[in-house]
N, C-alpha and C positions, 0 to 999 in steps of 0.2 A: 479107628479114630473116634474119640468121644465127641459127642455133639451137645450143644446147649443153645437155648434161646438167648437173645439179647439178655442182659443180666442186670441186676442191681437191687437191692437193699435188704430187706429186713428179715426174712425168714431165717437169716443167720441167727436171729434172736432165738430161734427154736432149738438152739443147741447144735447147729450143724457146723461143718468146718468152713472157715473163711478162706477165700482165695487169697493167699498171702502175696505180698510183693506188688500189689496194685496201688493201694493207698493206705494211709494209716487206718488200722482197724479194718473196716470194710467200706471206707470212704473212697469215692472215685473223683479224679480230677478231669477226666477225659470229656470236656464239654465243648471243645473246638479244636480244629486242626492247626489254626494259627497259634493258639496257646500251646499245643503239643510241641511245636517246633522250637519253643523257647523255654521248655520245662515249666510252663505256666508261671512265668515270672512277670510281675507288673500288671497282672490281669485287671485289677480294679482301676488302673490309670491310663492304659495304653489307648484303648478304643480305636483300634485300626480296622475293626469290622463290627457287625452287629452282635457278635458273641460276647461283647463286653457286658451285655445285659445279665448274663449268668453270674458275673462277679460283682458288678456295681451298676445298678440301674441308672445312676446319675450320669454314667459315661455315655449313654446314648445321645446326650445333648450335643456331643461333638460330631455326630454323623450327619451327613448331608441328605436331603431329600428323603426318599424311601430306600432303606438299606436292608440287605438280607445276608444270611450266611447259613449254608446247609452242607452237611458232610457226614462222613462215616469213618469210624476208626476200628481197626482190626487188632485185637489183643491176643497174643500167642504166648501163654505162660509155659515155662519148663520147670515144673516143681516136683521134686522127688523126696521121699522120706524112707528112713530105715531105722530099725531099733529092735527092742525086745518086747514080747507080749506075754501076759499070763503068768501064773505061778511058776511055770517051767522055764520062763525066760526064753521062749521060742523066738528065733530070728524071724522078723517080718519086714517087708519092704513093699513099696508101691511107687509108680512113676506116673508122670503127667496127671497129677491129681487135681490140678486147677485147669479147667477146660477153656478152650478158646472161645472168643465171643466177638460179636459186632455191636458197636455202640453208635447209634445215629444221633444227630441233633438238628435243630432248626431254629432260626431267629429271624424276626422281621421288625424293623423300627421305622417310624415315620415322624418327620419334623412337622409339627403343627404350626408353630410360629418360631421366631428366633429364640424364644425363651421357654418353649414347651415342646417336648418330644414324647411319643408313646411307643411301646414295643410289646412284643410277645415272643416267648421262647419255650421250647420243649427240649428237655435234656434229662440226664440221670446223674445223681450225685452220691449214691451208695450202692453197694452190690457185691455179689459173689456168685461163682458157679464152679462147683466141684463135683467130682465123680470118682469115688474109690473103686478099685476092682472088687469083684465078688469074693475072691479069695482073701483079700485084706479085710473086707467088711465082715466076713465070717469069723475072723479071729479077734477083731477089735470092735466092730459094731457100726462105726460110721460108714454111710454108703453114699447116696445121691443127694445133691443139693442144687436146686435151681431157683433163683430169685430174680425178679424183675421189678424195677420201679421206673415210673415216668413222672416228671414234674412239669406241669404247665405253669408258666410264670408271666402273667400280664404285668406291665410296669409303666410308670410315668416318671419323667424327669422335668423339673422346673428350675430354670436359672434364676437365682435370687439376686445376683449382681454380676459384675464382670468377672469375678473370680470364683464364686461359689455356686454350685449346682446341687440340688437335693433330689434324690430319686427314691421311689418306694415301689414295692411290688407285692403280689400275693402268690404264694406257693400252693398249688393244688397237686398233691402227690397221690398217685395210685401205686400200691405195692401188692405184689402177689408172689407166691412161691410154693415150692414143694420140697419135702425131705423124706428120705427113707433111711431106715437103719435096722440092724438086726442085733439081737443079744446073743453073743457067742455061747455055744453049747446048749442052746435052748430048743433046738430042733424046729426053729421058726415060730415057736409058740408066743414069743414076745416081740415079734417083728413089728415095726412101726412104719406107717405110711401116712404122712401128715401134709395137708395143703390148706391154704387160706388166702384171703386178700383183705384190703381195706382202702378207703379213700379218706384223706385227711388234709387239713389246711394249716399253712404256716404263713410267714411274711418275711420280707427283707427290706432293708433301708440302706442307702449309701450317700456319701458326700464326695464330690469331686472339687478339689481346690486347684485352680490354675495360677501358679506363681508367675508364669510367663507363657508365651506361645509354645515354647518347647519344653517346659518343665511343669509337671503337675503331680499331685498326690491324690490317692484314692483311699477311702476308708469305708468299709461296708460291714453290715451285720446280717446274718441269716438266722432266723429263729429256730428253736427246736420244734419238732413235730411229734405230737402224741399219736401213736398208732394203736389200734385195737384190731389185731389180726383175727378175724372170725373165719372159721372153716371147719374141717372135719379131720379126725384121726382114725385110721383103720389099724386094728391090731390083729396079730396072729395070722395063721395060714388061711383062715376063712375071711379075712379082711372085714371083721366086724367093725362097723363105723360108730363113732361117737362125736358129738359136737365138741369143738376145741377152740380155745381162745388164748391169745397172748397179748398183754398190754406192755408197751415199750415206748420209751421216749428217745427219738433220734436227737443227737446233740446239736446245739447251736454253735455258731462259729463266727469269728471276726477276721477280716482280711484287710491288711494294709499294704498298699502298693506305691511305688515311686517310679516315675519315668522322666528321663532327662536326655535331650538331644545335645550331643557334643558338637556337632556341626550339621551341614546339610545332608550328610550321608550316614553318620554313626549316631546311635542312641544306646543308652544303657537303661536297664530296668530291674527292679527287685521286688520281692514279695515275701510277706510273712503271714501265715494263717495259724490262728489258734482255734483248736476244736475242743469243746467241752465234753470230752469222753468220760470224765469222772461221773457223769450221769448214769453210765452203764455199769450197774452194780451186780445184776444177776439175770439169769434166764429162768422164767417161772411160768411156762405154759401150763394150762389146766384143761381138763376134759369134764364133760357132764355125764357122769355115770360110767366112765371108762377107767381103765387102769391109770394110776398116777404117773405123771412124767416128772422125773427128778428135777429139782431146782439146782441150777449150777451157778456158783458164785464166780463173778468175773473181776470186780473191783478194779476197773481200768483207771488210768491217770489221764489228765488233760495232755494234749500233744500239740507240738508245733511243726509246721512245714516251712522251710526256708528255701528261697529260690533266687537266682540271679541270672541275668541273660543280656544279650546284646542283639541289636538289629542293624543291618547294613543295607542301605538303599543303593544298590549298584547302578540303577538307572530308573527312569520313570516306569519301566515295564518289568523290573526284576528286583525283588527284595529278599535278602537272606536273613535268617535268625538262628540263634543257638542259645542254650541255657543249661544250667546245672541246678539240681535240687537235692536237699536232704529232707526225707520224710520220716519223722519220728514215729515210733510205734507207741500206742497207749498201753500196751500190755505189760504188766509187771512180770519180771523174769520168773519169780516164784509162783505166779498164777498161770503161766503159759501152759496150755494143754493142747491135746489133739483137736479139740473143738475149734479153736481160733489161734493157730500157731503163728501169730503175727511177729514181725521183726522190723528193725530200721532198714531203710533202703535209699539208694542214691540213683537219681535220674540223670542221664546224659542225653541231650536232645538237639536235633538240627531240623531246619525247615526252610521253606521258601514260599513266596507268592509271585506268581507270574501273571502279568496283566494281559488278558487275551483280547479284550475290547474295552471300550469306554465303560461298559456296564458289567463285565464279567472278569473275575479273577480266579485263577486256579491256585488253591492252597494245598501244600503237601507238607507232611511232617513225619519224623521218625524219632522214637525214644527207645533207649535200652535201659532197663532197670536192673541194677546190681544189688544183690543181698547176700550176706553171709549166712551160713547154716546156723540155725538157732536150735537150742535144746528144747525138747518137749518132755517134760518130766513125768507126766502121768495123764491118764484119761480114765477117770473112775466113773463119771456120769452117775453120781448117786449110788455107786456100788454095783450098778447093773451091767457095766461093760468091763472088758478085760483091762488090766493095768497095761499101760504102754509107756516105755521110756525110749527116747531116741533123738534123732535130729531130722529137721526138714529144711530145705533150701532150694535155691534155683535162681532163675532170672526170667525176665519178661521182655518181649519185643512188641512195640506198638507202632503200627503204620496207619496213617490217616490221609484222606484226600477229601477236598471239599470245593465248593464254589461260593464266592462272595462278591459283593459289589453293590451298586446303586442303580436306581432307575426312576 
């Protein structure tokens, strides 16, 4: 069984294969178990626990006293590919190329006055983890990819009047990762082993508009983050090291959510997220004194994510939720390669919250992600890797459990 660390963001930029079927491009939604159970629908407006901080900092104004949410999500992809490689069109295939992972999160909020709340969150919002078999990498080149990002997000919310609350936050992101690859038929002379990390700053802002006690709208913006991944690249069988660097801009995004209570038991909620993936034009890592790493053109499009869900309050101690989502891929069909073979996907989710005591709730959630096979036309990587044409596809199961409440 392949193993990986917790995962998420950017060394995907160094030209490694994205874990398809999780989120558009290499974006992750898995920031809370309560959200998982409703396919992350209505996240910027619901505010049923402290995890609302990750979608809309203004939403923490709705939480009482000191609130918290902590949990863990297990992601189990089943992603396979097959096709033809090289001038001889040799048949190649691989299985379980996207590795399983654990994604934790933590949130804490505190009401200072009736009109001011503060909070702090730690979560991940981009990532991938892939590991091709040695035999496949020997023919095509792509091998190991391990990426981790953690975002610390201090936030404050200020109620402007009875209906409008404004929230702002700072994103402090740490990204690190490693990739390895081989150039087919080179005898290991051009093998690459690259790793690096960076710490960068962004920001987010949100507005919560309360139409009535049971109906509200949320709108939030999360800024782009400029990363300069500094590290080293080792080449060849002797692992000769050189300083390496990659500059890349993670996309900004806008989220709009609506929440409406139909009666004392039923509520509906919806969500639209726009992500500015058109910023992602190319992969251009560089080395100081080392062999050149080919520039790869990506030319992605902006993408939308649409979600709808429902919540059913069975009793004071038991709440059920469910949701569906369509996650668009930003990858142009003509530009899809083995590096990031992304495609559209559909989420189907269920979940529940069980009230254990006055201060502790148990949150559970499950999502199955469906995706059709998508065509991968070629993987040239600047002419240094074997041509590949074929299809990649599969599905993903996500299970989460957490504790939330107030004290």
